C-alpha positions in Angstrom: 67.6 9.9 43.8 69.6 6.3 43.5 69.2 3.6 46.0 72.8 4.4 47.7 72.0 8.0 48.2 68.7 7.3 50.0 70.6 4.5 52.0 72.9 7.1 53.4 69.9 10.2 53.5 68.3 7.2 56.3 71.2 6.1 58.6 72.0 10.2 59.1 68.6 10.6 59.8 69.2 7.4 62.7 71.9 8.8 64.3 71.1 12.7 63.8 68.2 10.6 66.1 70.3 9.2 68.3 72.0 12.6 68.7 69.6 14.4 69.8 67.8 11.8 72.0 71.2 12.0 73.8 71.4 15.6 73.8 68.0 15.1 75.8 69.3 14.4 79.2 71.2 16.9 80.1 68.9 19.6 78.3 66.0 18.3 80.2 68.9 18.1 83.2 69.5 22.1 82.7 65.6 23.2 82.4 65.0 21.0 85.3 67.6 22.6 87.2 66.6 26.5 86.3 62.9 25.1 87.4 63.2 24.0 91.0 66.0 26.3 91.1 63.5 29.4 90.7 61.1 27.7 92.7 63.5 27.5 95.2 64.2 31.2 95.3 60.9 32.1 95.1 59.8 30.3 98.4 63.0 32.2 99.9 62.6 35.3 99.4 58.8 34.8 100.1 60.0 33.2 103.5 63.0 35.9 104.2 60.0 38.7 103.9 57.8 37.2 106.3 60.9 36.9 108.7 61.9 40.2 108.4 58.5 41.7 109.0 57.8 39.0 112.1 61.5 40.3 113.2 60.5 43.5 113.2 57.5 42.8 114.9 59.0 40.9 117.7 61.8 43.8 118.3 59.3 46.6 119.5 58.8 44.1 122.7 62.6 43.9 123.4 64.0 43.0 126.8 61.0 41.0 127.8 62.2 38.1 125.4 58.6 36.3 126.1 56.6 38.9 124.6 59.2 39.3 121.9 59.3 35.5 120.5 55.5 35.3 120.6 54.8 38.6 118.8 57.7 37.5 116.0 55.9 34.1 115.9 52.4 35.2 115.6 54.0 37.4 112.3 55.3 34.5 110.4 52.4 32.7 110.6 50.1 35.1 110.1 52.6 35.3 106.6 52.4 31.5 106.2 55.6 30.4 107.6 55.5 27.0 110.1 56.0 28.1 112.9 57.6 25.1 114.1 60.9 25.7 111.5 61.6 28.4 113.2 64.6 28.9 115.8 64.2 31.9 117.9 66.8 33.1 119.7 68.4 36.1 121.6 71.7 38.4 122.4 73.4 42.4 123.0 71.8 42.0 126.4 68.8 40.8 124.6 68.1 43.3 122.1 68.7 41.7 119.3 65.9 39.0 117.6 66.9 36.4 115.4 64.9 33.7 113.4 66.2 31.3 111.4 64.7 28.7 109.6 65.6 25.6 108.0 63.4 23.3 105.6 64.0 20.4 103.5 62.3 21.1 100.4 60.9 18.4 97.7 62.2 18.8 94.5 60.0 18.9 90.9 62.5 17.7 88.0 65.5 17.2 89.5 64.5 13.8 91.4 65.4 12.2 87.0 68.9 13.1 88.0 68.6 11.7 91.2 68.3 15.3 93.4 65.1 14.7 95.3 65.2 17.6 97.8 67.3 21.0 98.5 67.3 22.3 102.1 65.6 25.7 102.1 67.6 28.4 104.8 66.8 31.6 105.6 67.9 33.8 108.6 66.4 37.7 109.5 67.5 39.3 112.9 66.3 42.7 114.0 67.8 45.1 117.2 64.8 47.2 119.1 65.3 51.2 118.7 66.2 53.4 121.7 63.5 54.7 124.0 63.9 58.0 122.2 66.1 60.7 120.6 66.8 61.9 124.3 68.7 58.7 125.3 71.0 59.4 122.7 72.9 62.2 125.2 74.4 61.4 128.5 73.2 64.5 129.6 69.9 65.8 128.3 67.6 68.5 129.7 64.2 68.8 128.1 63.2 72.3 130.1 62.1 75.2 127.4 62.8 77.4 130.2 65.8 76.3 132.3 69.4 76.8 131.4 71.1 73.8 132.1 74.1 74.6 134.1 77.3 73.1 135.1 78.8 74.8 138.2 81.6 73.3 139.8 85.1 72.4 139.2 86.3 69.1 137.9 83.0 68.1 136.1 82.9 65.7 133.1 80.6 64.4 130.7 81.9 61.5 128.4 79.2 62.0 125.2 77.1 64.8 124.2 74.6 66.9 126.0 71.7 68.3 124.7 69.7 71.2 126.5 66.2 72.5 125.1 67.1 76.1 126.5 70.4 77.5 127.2 73.6 75.8 128.5 76.4 77.2 130.3 79.3 76.4 132.4 80.7 77.8 135.1 84.3 76.6 136.7 87.2 74.9 136.5 88.3 72.1 134.1 85.3 71.1 132.8 84.8 68.4 130.0 82.0 67.4 127.3 83.5 65.1 125.1 80.5 64.7 123.1 78.8 67.6 121.0 77.2 70.1 123.1 73.8 70.8 121.7 71.9 74.3 122.6 68.6 75.2 121.2 69.6 78.4 122.8 73.2 79.5 123.7 76.3 77.7 124.6 78.8 79.9 127.1 81.5 79.2 129.7 83.0 81.2 132.8 86.0 79.8 133.7 89.5 78.3 133.4 90.5 75.1 131.3 87.0 74.4 130.0 86.8 71.7 127.2 83.8 71.7 124.8 85.1 71.9 121.4 82.1 70.8 119.9 79.7 73.7 121.0 76.3 73.6 118.8 74.0 76.5 119.5 71.1 76.8 118.2 70.3 73.1 117.6 66.8 71.3 117.3 64.5 71.0 119.6 64.5 67.3 121.2 61.3 66.4 123.2 61.2 64.4 126.2 59.7 60.8 125.8 57.6 59.5 129.5 57.4 55.6 129.8 55.4 55.8 133.1 52.4 53.7 131.4 54.7 51.0 130.0 56.4 51.0 133.2 53.3 50.8 135.7 52.1 48.3 133.4 55.3 45.9 133.3 55.2 45.9 137.3 51.5 45.2 137.5 52.1 42.0 135.7 55.5 41.0 138.0 53.3 41.8 141.1 56.1 44.9 142.2 53.2 47.5 142.8 53.6 49.3 146.4 51.2 51.9 147.8 53.4 53.8 149.9 56.8 55.3 150.0 60.1 52.6 150.1 62.8 52.8 151.9 66.3 50.7 151.1 68.8 50.6 153.9 72.0 49.6 152.8 70.7 46.4 151.1 70.8 44.6 148.0 67.9 45.5 145.6 66.5 43.5 143.0 65.4 45.0 139.9 65.1 42.0 137.7 61.6 42.9 137.3 60.5 46.4 137.3 58.7 48.0 140.3 56.3 51.4 140.7 56.2 53.0 144.2 52.9 55.4 145.0 55.1 57.5 146.6 59.0 58.6 147.3 61.3 56.3 146.8 64.9 56.5 149.3 67.5 54.4 148.4 70.6 54.6 151.1 73.9 52.3 150.7 72.2 50.3 148.0 73.8 47.5 145.5 71.7 47.3 142.9 71.4 44.4 140.7 68.5 43.9 137.3 67.9 45.6 134.2 64.3 47.1 134.9 63.4 50.4 136.4 62.1 51.3 139.7 59.3 53.7 139.0 58.3 56.6 142.0 55.3 58.7 141.8 57.0 61.4 144.0 60.5 62.1 144.5 64.2 59.6 144.7 66.7 59.9 146.7 69.7 58.8 146.6 71.7 59.1 149.7 74.9 57.3 150.4 77.0 54.6 147.8 74.4 53.4 145.1 76.3 50.6 143.5 75.6 48.1 140.5 76.4 44.6 141.4 77.4 44.6 137.6 78.7 46.6 134.6 75.8 44.5 132.6 73.1 45.8 135.1 71.7 48.9 134.4 68.8 49.9 136.3 66.7 53.0 136.0 66.0 55.3 138.5 62.9 56.7 137.2 61.0 59.7 138.7 57.5 61.4 138.1 59.1 64.0 140.6 62.4 65.3 141.3 66.0 62.9 141.5 67.7 63.8 144.2 71.9 62.7 145.1 72.9 63.9 148.2 76.3 62.9 149.9 80.3 62.1 148.4 81.6 59.1 146.7 78.9 57.8 144.7 78.8 55.7 142.1 75.8 55.0 139.8 75.5 52.3 137.6 72.4 53.5 135.4 69.5 55.9 134.3 68.5 58.8 136.1 65.3 59.3 134.6 63.1 62.4 135.2 60.8 63.2 132.6 58.6 66.3 134.1 61.6 67.1 137.3 64.9 68.3 138.5 68.0 65.9 138.8 70.2 67.9 141.2 74.3 66.6 142.1 74.6 67.7 145.6 78.4 66.9 147.0 81.5 65.8 145.7 83.2 62.4 144.1 79.8 61.4 142.2 80.4 59.2 139.3 77.2 58.2 137.1 78.0 55.0 134.2 75.1 55.6 132.2 72.4 58.5 131.6 71.6 61.2 132.9 68.0 62.8 131.7 65.8 65.2 133.2 62.9 68.2 132.5 65.7 69.8 134.4 69.6 69.0 135.7 71.1 71.3 138.7 74.9 70.2 139.3 75.9 71.2 143.1 80.1 70.4 143.8 82.7 69.2 142.3 84.7 65.7 140.7 81.2 65.0 139.0 81.5 62.9 135.9 78.6 60.8 133.4 80.3 58.3 131.4 77.1 57.8 128.9 79.2 57.0 125.5 77.8 54.5 123.2 75.8 52.7 126.7 72.5 51.3 125.2 68.7 51.6 127.4 68.1 48.2 128.5 65.8 49.1 131.2 63.3 51.2 129.3 60.4 50.4 126.5 62.1 50.8 123.2 60.5 52.8 120.2 60.7 50.8 117.2 62.9 48.4 115.6 65.4 47.9 112.4 66.7 45.2 111.0 70.8 44.2 110.8 70.5 41.1 109.3 
């Protein structure tokens, strides 16, 4: 090899070394980016999984926001998340729980490029389930032996109906806008009966019972009465559940709140019973029977008698909510139940589901 060729070779090696050195900067930056982004992704997935689990656990306590927040944060901490970095919020009439997490995460490799940190964010939301399948219906009869009979004229059910026995409509101008399900048969007798979605031989639906939970809520709120109670033409506040060891008489009352009135005896509604706001959804919950007596009565809320009979006696009675009883009897005209997609907020929920 001549001296001239050797000199050229050494010059080329020097140039290659310089090129390699220059290329190392972006290569190291790319390697650092991959490593730091991968680490951020792994940490975010761990936080996201923890928030999902915490949300599902907390939402089961709704609409009790205090209990829901405590349970959610407890589960987040058990899964290694710093609860001070979690923001808790509620929406959808306190039926949805949202957990938002933000933390500034230090990086390991990218600081060589002047990037010292990045924000790690995660969010999860869960909603409380319904109190049970029975509450998916505007009108529900849980009895295995009593026929659900709509007897009268101008009877309207805006929503679906289910009975664990037979369904029968007797009269004129009777309408069911949703599905009409019966474990037995569906039959009609009269004129202008509009029940387009008839579902005989449907499956049995269990009747839930939340008396123990409601009693515990009332005891915690100091709203326990060991005798029958009469409310006469005044405003009844049910922000917290009320437990009555006896019967309840409602005589022309205005009801406010989103809790439940649980009576071990019967509940009698006599006269005009109104909730003050369409956002209110009181549950009138009887371990006996519920009787609605009179004309021009409007009830915004839930009528619930899991072991008894709900009986309508009168004309121009409107329920903006749901009617759930072991048996339901209609004796009157111009009775309507508007259930639709109303979410039950006044009773404990069954389970929860992620929505975000």
